[in-house]
C-alpha beads as a LAMMPS data file, in Angstrom:
LAMMPS data file: protein, C-alpha beads

196 atoms
195 bonds

1 atom types
1 bond types

-500.0 500.0 xlo xhi
-500.0 500.0 ylo yhi
-500.0 500.0 zlo zhi

Masses

1 110.0

Atoms # bond

1 1 1 36.721 -440.678 428.240
2 1 1 37.288 -441.605 424.618
3 1 1 40.096 -440.019 422.628
4 1 1 37.632 -438.138 420.387
5 1 1 35.903 -436.612 423.454
6 1 1 39.310 -435.571 424.807
7 1 1 40.136 -433.821 421.513
8 1 1 36.764 -432.037 421.539
9 1 1 37.252 -430.920 425.164
10 1 1 40.717 -429.603 424.346
11 1 1 39.406 -427.817 421.269
12 1 1 36.583 -426.222 423.300
13 1 1 39.044 -425.135 425.986
14 1 1 41.397 -423.712 423.347
15 1 1 38.572 -421.774 421.658
16 1 1 37.297 -420.362 424.955
17 1 1 40.820 -419.358 425.975
18 1 1 41.356 -417.671 422.618
19 1 1 38.119 -415.696 423.013
20 1 1 39.074 -414.629 426.566
21 1 1 42.503 -413.510 425.386
22 1 1 40.942 -411.599 422.505
23 1 1 38.609 -409.779 424.885
24 1 1 41.469 -408.847 427.209
25 1 1 43.595 -407.668 424.293
26 1 1 40.767 -405.480 422.997
27 1 1 40.018 -404.071 426.449
28 1 1 43.654 -403.031 426.763
29 1 1 43.593 -401.535 423.280
30 1 1 40.329 -399.615 423.295
31 1 1 38.372 -400.127 426.519
32 1 1 35.454 -402.462 427.144
33 1 1 32.408 -400.433 426.128
34 1 1 33.238 -400.003 422.431
35 1 1 34.195 -403.643 421.776
36 1 1 31.893 -405.651 419.511
37 1 1 31.441 -409.393 419.202
38 1 1 32.707 -409.138 415.605
39 1 1 35.973 -407.599 416.840
40 1 1 36.372 -410.327 419.449
41 1 1 35.807 -412.992 416.789
42 1 1 38.249 -411.361 414.389
43 1 1 40.938 -411.008 417.063
44 1 1 40.431 -414.614 418.211
45 1 1 40.234 -415.836 414.609
46 1 1 36.909 -417.621 415.153
47 1 1 33.558 -417.265 413.455
48 1 1 30.513 -415.619 415.016
49 1 1 28.688 -418.952 415.080
50 1 1 31.568 -420.433 417.082
51 1 1 31.442 -417.497 419.491
52 1 1 27.720 -418.006 420.043
53 1 1 28.225 -421.733 420.639
54 1 1 30.165 -420.739 423.768
55 1 1 28.811 -417.352 424.866
56 1 1 25.656 -415.294 424.471
57 1 1 27.385 -411.879 424.435
58 1 1 30.601 -410.068 425.283
59 1 1 29.198 -409.612 428.802
60 1 1 28.753 -413.387 429.059
61 1 1 32.369 -413.855 427.901
62 1 1 33.555 -411.377 430.548
63 1 1 31.446 -413.095 433.206
64 1 1 33.001 -416.428 432.292
65 1 1 36.434 -414.932 432.995
66 1 1 35.184 -413.719 436.374
67 1 1 33.813 -417.206 437.117
68 1 1 37.329 -418.503 436.482
69 1 1 38.641 -415.925 438.985
70 1 1 36.053 -417.133 441.523
71 1 1 37.356 -420.699 441.182
72 1 1 40.987 -419.562 441.513
73 1 1 40.262 -417.581 444.676
74 1 1 38.200 -420.396 446.216
75 1 1 41.043 -422.843 445.553
76 1 1 43.560 -420.388 447.043
77 1 1 41.384 -420.006 450.145
78 1 1 41.177 -423.782 450.543
79 1 1 44.953 -424.159 450.154
80 1 1 45.599 -421.359 452.668
81 1 1 43.321 -422.955 455.242
82 1 1 44.859 -426.404 454.729
83 1 1 48.426 -425.084 454.971
84 1 1 47.710 -423.241 458.222
85 1 1 45.791 -425.975 460.085
86 1 1 42.480 -424.212 459.484
87 1 1 43.575 -420.968 461.160
88 1 1 44.118 -418.931 458.008
89 1 1 41.402 -416.322 457.600
90 1 1 40.701 -414.360 454.413
91 1 1 42.392 -417.133 452.472
92 1 1 41.557 -415.413 449.171
93 1 1 43.340 -412.171 450.082
94 1 1 46.881 -412.794 448.862
95 1 1 45.678 -414.587 445.717
96 1 1 43.465 -411.605 444.815
97 1 1 46.317 -409.134 445.318
98 1 1 48.568 -411.318 443.138
99 1 1 45.910 -411.646 440.436
100 1 1 45.370 -407.885 440.390
101 1 1 49.125 -407.247 440.145
102 1 1 49.468 -409.760 437.297
103 1 1 46.590 -408.074 435.415
104 1 1 47.256 -404.448 436.360
105 1 1 46.812 -403.107 432.814
106 1 1 43.481 -404.891 432.505
107 1 1 42.187 -403.496 435.809
108 1 1 43.290 -400.005 434.791
109 1 1 41.623 -400.311 431.380
110 1 1 38.389 -401.428 433.012
111 1 1 38.418 -398.573 435.515
112 1 1 35.699 -396.074 434.739
113 1 1 34.005 -398.132 432.024
114 1 1 30.579 -399.718 432.329
115 1 1 32.229 -403.111 431.971
116 1 1 34.712 -402.204 434.691
117 1 1 31.958 -401.194 437.069
118 1 1 30.231 -404.518 436.471
119 1 1 33.533 -406.418 436.814
120 1 1 34.450 -404.722 440.090
121 1 1 30.942 -405.306 441.405
122 1 1 31.257 -408.976 440.501
123 1 1 34.674 -409.194 442.179
124 1 1 33.157 -407.642 445.291
125 1 1 30.377 -410.247 445.198
126 1 1 32.904 -413.077 444.752
127 1 1 34.906 -411.896 447.772
128 1 1 31.712 -411.473 449.817
129 1 1 30.591 -415.013 448.980
130 1 1 33.999 -416.449 449.878
131 1 1 34.045 -414.551 453.163
132 1 1 30.487 -415.672 454.038
133 1 1 31.559 -419.280 453.459
134 1 1 34.643 -418.791 455.606
135 1 1 32.687 -417.184 458.429
136 1 1 30.093 -419.949 458.336
137 1 1 32.831 -422.597 458.477
138 1 1 34.469 -420.877 461.466
139 1 1 31.262 -419.900 463.293
140 1 1 32.050 -422.058 466.329
141 1 1 35.630 -420.761 466.594
142 1 1 34.749 -417.113 467.232
143 1 1 34.174 -415.505 470.568
144 1 1 33.803 -412.067 472.102
145 1 1 31.470 -409.265 471.057
146 1 1 29.072 -410.442 468.387
147 1 1 28.349 -408.447 465.260
148 1 1 25.894 -409.605 462.577
149 1 1 27.683 -411.762 460.027
150 1 1 26.580 -409.662 457.063
151 1 1 27.924 -406.537 458.778
152 1 1 31.314 -408.250 459.055
153 1 1 31.197 -409.279 455.378
154 1 1 30.338 -405.771 454.170
155 1 1 32.911 -404.142 456.457
156 1 1 35.801 -406.428 455.526
157 1 1 35.090 -406.631 451.803
158 1 1 34.525 -402.879 451.625
159 1 1 37.854 -402.256 453.335
160 1 1 39.540 -404.861 451.131
161 1 1 38.197 -403.291 447.918
162 1 1 39.297 -399.828 449.092
163 1 1 42.826 -401.083 449.791
164 1 1 42.924 -403.011 446.501
165 1 1 41.841 -399.925 444.538
166 1 1 44.330 -397.690 446.361
167 1 1 47.122 -400.194 445.699
168 1 1 46.239 -400.557 441.996
169 1 1 45.968 -396.785 441.562
170 1 1 49.470 -396.494 443.027
171 1 1 50.877 -398.903 440.466
172 1 1 51.262 -401.903 442.813
173 1 1 54.635 -400.628 444.011
174 1 1 54.355 -402.558 447.263
175 1 1 54.630 -406.356 446.919
176 1 1 51.333 -408.291 447.230
177 1 1 52.657 -410.152 450.287
178 1 1 53.339 -406.872 452.111
179 1 1 49.942 -405.351 451.257
180 1 1 48.234 -408.594 452.277
181 1 1 50.178 -408.657 455.558
182 1 1 49.293 -405.061 456.400
183 1 1 45.632 -405.639 455.565
184 1 1 45.531 -408.752 457.747
185 1 1 47.262 -407.008 460.641
186 1 1 44.797 -404.110 460.611
187 1 1 41.838 -406.454 460.129
188 1 1 42.612 -408.961 462.823
189 1 1 44.027 -406.524 465.377
190 1 1 40.524 -405.046 465.511
191 1 1 39.274 -408.427 466.810
192 1 1 35.900 -408.346 465.088
193 1 1 33.752 -411.391 465.581
194 1 1 30.440 -412.141 463.974
195 1 1 27.039 -413.188 465.180
196 1 1 25.102 -415.845 463.352

Bonds

1 1 1 2
2 1 2 3
3 1 3 4
4 1 4 5
5 1 5 6
6 1 6 7
7 1 7 8
8 1 8 9
9 1 9 10
10 1 10 11
11 1 11 12
12 1 12 13
13 1 13 14
14 1 14 15
15 1 15 16
16 1 16 17
17 1 17 18
18 1 18 19
19 1 19 20
20 1 20 21
21 1 21 22
22 1 22 23
23 1 23 24
24 1 24 25
25 1 25 26
26 1 26 27
27 1 27 28
28 1 28 29
29 1 29 30
30 1 30 31
31 1 31 32
32 1 32 33
33 1 33 34
34 1 34 35
35 1 35 36
36 1 36 37
37 1 37 38
38 1 38 39
39 1 39 40
40 1 40 41
41 1 41 42
42 1 42 43
43 1 43 44
44 1 44 45
45 1 45 46
46 1 46 47
47 1 47 48
48 1 48 49
49 1 49 50
50 1 50 51
51 1 51 52
52 1 52 53
53 1 53 54
54 1 54 55
55 1 55 56
56 1 56 57
57 1 57 58
58 1 58 59
59 1 59 60
60 1 60 61
61 1 61 62
62 1 62 63
63 1 63 64
64 1 64 65
65 1 65 66
66 1 66 67
67 1 67 68
68 1 68 69
69 1 69 70
70 1 70 71
71 1 71 72
72 1 72 73
73 1 73 74
74 1 74 75
75 1 75 76
76 1 76 77
77 1 77 78
78 1 78 79
79 1 79 80
80 1 80 81
81 1 81 82
82 1 82 83
83 1 83 84
84 1 84 85
85 1 85 86
86 1 86 87
87 1 87 88
88 1 88 89
89 1 89 90
90 1 90 91
91 1 91 92
92 1 92 93
93 1 93 94
94 1 94 95
95 1 95 96
96 1 96 97
97 1 97 98
98 1 98 99
99 1 99 100
100 1 100 101
101 1 101 102
102 1 102 103
103 1 103 104
104 1 104 105
105 1 105 106
106 1 106 107
107 1 107 108
108 1 108 109
109 1 109 110
110 1 110 111
111 1 111 112
112 1 112 113
113 1 113 114
114 1 114 115
115 1 115 116
116 1 116 117
117 1 117 118
118 1 118 119
119 1 119 120
120 1 120 121
121 1 121 122
122 1 122 123
123 1 123 124
124 1 124 125
125 1 125 126
126 1 126 127
127 1 127 128
128 1 128 129
129 1 129 130
130 1 130 131
131 1 131 132
132 1 132 133
133 1 133 134
134 1 134 135
135 1 135 136
136 1 136 137
137 1 137 138
138 1 138 139
139 1 139 140
140 1 140 141
141 1 141 142
142 1 142 143
143 1 143 144
144 1 144 145
145 1 145 146
146 1 146 147
147 1 147 148
148 1 148 149
149 1 149 150
150 1 150 151
151 1 151 152
152 1 152 153
153 1 153 154
154 1 154 155
155 1 155 156
156 1 156 157
157 1 157 158
158 1 158 159
159 1 159 160
160 1 160 161
161 1 161 162
162 1 162 163
163 1 163 164
164 1 164 165
165 1 165 166
166 1 166 167
167 1 167 168
168 1 168 169
169 1 169 170
170 1 170 171
171 1 171 172
172 1 172 173
173 1 173 174
174 1 174 175
175 1 175 176
176 1 176 177
177 1 177 178
178 1 178 179
179 1 179 180
180 1 180 181
181 1 181 182
182 1 182 183
183 1 183 184
184 1 184 185
185 1 185 186
186 1 186 187
187 1 187 188
188 1 188 189
189 1 189 190
190 1 190 191
191 1 191 192
192 1 192 193
193 1 193 194
194 1 194 195
195 1 195 196
């Protein structure tokens, strides 16, 4: 990579980060639904044309942030599996609890808004995709009563989202590690296995 390309990449990354931070700041200030692209640009100190070079809308900007979350959770799942000789299941779980704790105000601001509904739906989809991948990778390691794989995905992600919401609504008083441990204990004590 040439030095000029490196500078451009850094500038693009800086601009995108600034726009993401502006969106988060505005969500915390006034909620998602009433935010305009002009306000995002003003808060980020970038022009509209620059915004539209990177994103098509505020929804696209929000989706880009969720794509970043997807990558973070996938990396966390990979690290968890590698650190536990491939035996770690729900490798995304602790990372998601930690992310939610670190962004508690944002999650609360999104709650109840149209943008929040979309964001939570996307988070649910991200977790479902990660769990499907994990189940597919461990398909030969399961035994016992077989349940359709998609049933397992919906059951576990539904339970996870319910616990996550309950924990966030309570102000994340319990540490992420404890909530993650309790969720895992309840999940894996039930000994659910999936059918292909």
